C-alpha positions as CSV (number, residue, x, y, z in Angstrom):
1,M,33.8,46.2,44.2
2,N,33.8,44.4,47.1
3,R,32.9,40.9,48.1
4,T,29.2,41.5,49.1
5,E,28.5,43.9,45.8
6,L,30.1,41.0,44.1
7,I,27.6,38.7,45.5
8,I,24.8,41.0,44.7
9,V,25.5,41.5,41.2
10,T,26.0,37.5,40.8
11,A,23.0,37.1,42.5
12,I,21.4,39.6,39.8
13,V,22.2,37.7,37.2
14,L,21.4,34.6,37.8
15,F,17.8,36.0,38.9
16,V,18.0,37.6,35.6
17,A,19.2,34.3,33.6
18,F,16.7,32.6,35.6
19,L,13.6,35.0,34.4
20,L,15.1,35.1,31.0
21,G,15.1,30.7,30.8
22,W,11.8,30.9,32.4
23,F,9.9,33.3,29.7
24,T,11.5,31.9,27.1
25,S,10.2,28.4,28.6
26,W,6.8,30.0,28.5
27,L,6.8,31.3,25.8
28,I,7.5,28.0,23.6
29,N,5.0,26.0,25.4
30,R,2.8,28.7,24.8
31,L,3.6,29.0,21.0
32,S,3.9,25.1,20.8
33,R,0.5,24.1,22.7
34,V,-2.1,21.9,20.8
35,T,-5.0,23.6,21.3
36,Q,-8.6,21.7,20.8
37,A,-9.2,22.1,17.4
38,D,-6.1,20.6,16.4
39,M,-6.5,17.8,18.6
40,G,-9.9,17.2,16.8
41,E,-8.2,17.8,13.3
42,L,-6.0,15.1,14.5
43,D,-8.5,13.0,15.7
44,R,-10.5,13.3,12.2
45,M,-7.2,13.1,10.0
46,S,-6.1,9.2,12.1
47,R,-10.1,8.4,11.3
48,E,-9.7,9.0,7.7
49,L,-6.6,7.1,8.1
50,H,-8.1,4.5,9.5
51,E,-10.5,4.1,6.6
52,A,-8.1,4.2,3.8
53,E,-6.3,1.6,5.1
54,E,-9.5,-0.6,5.3
55,A,-10.6,0.4,1.9
56,R,-6.9,-0.3,0.5
57,D,-7.3,-3.7,2.4
58,H,-10.5,-4.3,0.6
59,A,-9.3,-3.3,-2.6
60,L,-6.2,-5.7,-2.4
61,T,-8.2,-8.6,-1.0
62,D,-10.6,-7.4,-4.2
63,L,-8.0,-7.7,-6.8
64,E,-6.3,-11.3,-5.5
65,E,-10.0,-12.2,-5.4
66,R,-10.3,-11.7,-8.8
67,E,-6.6,-12.5,-10.3
68,A,-7.7,-16.1,-8.6
69,H,-10.5,-16.1,-11.0
70,L,-8.9,-15.0,-14.3
71,T,-6.2,-17.6,-13.0
72,T,-8.5,-19.9,-13.2
73,Q,-10.2,-18.9,-16.4
74,L,-7.1,-19.1,-18.1
75,N,-6.1,-22.2,-17.4
76,Q,-9.4,-23.5,-18.4
77,T,-9.3,-21.7,-21.4
78,E,-5.5,-23.1,-22.0
79,A,-7.0,-27.1,-21.0
80,E,-9.8,-26.0,-23.4
81,L,-7.6,-25.0,-26.3
82,R,-4.8,-28.4,-26.1
83,A,-7.8,-30.6,-26.2
84,A,-9.5,-28.8,-29.3
85,M,-5.7,-28.6,-30.7
86,D,-5.5,-32.6,-30.2
87,G,-8.7,-33.2,-31.9
88,L,-7.9,-31.3,-34.7
89,R,-4.5,-32.8,-34.9
90,E,-6.7,-36.7,-34.8
91,A,-8.8,-35.3,-37.4
92,R,-6.7,-34.3,-39.8
93,Q,-4.5,-37.4,-39.3
94,E,-8.1,-39.2,-40.0
95,A,-8.6,-37.7,-42.6
96,E,-5.5,-38.0,-43.9
97,E,-5.6,-41.8,-43.4
98,L,-9.2,-41.6,-45.1
99,R,-7.7,-40.0,-48.5
100,A,-4.5,-42.7,-48.6
101,I,-7.4,-45.4,-48.4
102,I,-9.3,-43.0,-51.2
103,E,-6.1,-43.1,-53.3
104,R,-5.4,-46.7,-52.6
105,Q,-8.7,-47.7,-53.8
106,N,-9.3,-45.3,-57.1
107,N,-5.5,-46.7,-58.0
108,A,-6.6,-50.0,-57.7
């Protein structure tokens, strides 16, 4: 094989390699191309995701409002319970004092 044949064979091999690379690139591009239907699907999914995030945010806000309301109610109920317990304690003390007075009067 002389020099000219070597150059021709090398050129043919390089050209075949180029064609294989180009064909592979075209095939990958063709197979991975996003179709209009896929774009519509992606748009729909993104809208649904946005709506779901808004619904989640709204639910979290409602939950925080309910929690604050219930906490306020619990604090009020505990305050009323403490007041009732204090009243009951005072009533018991007063009843004991009255019993003691009545017993002293009966014994006297």
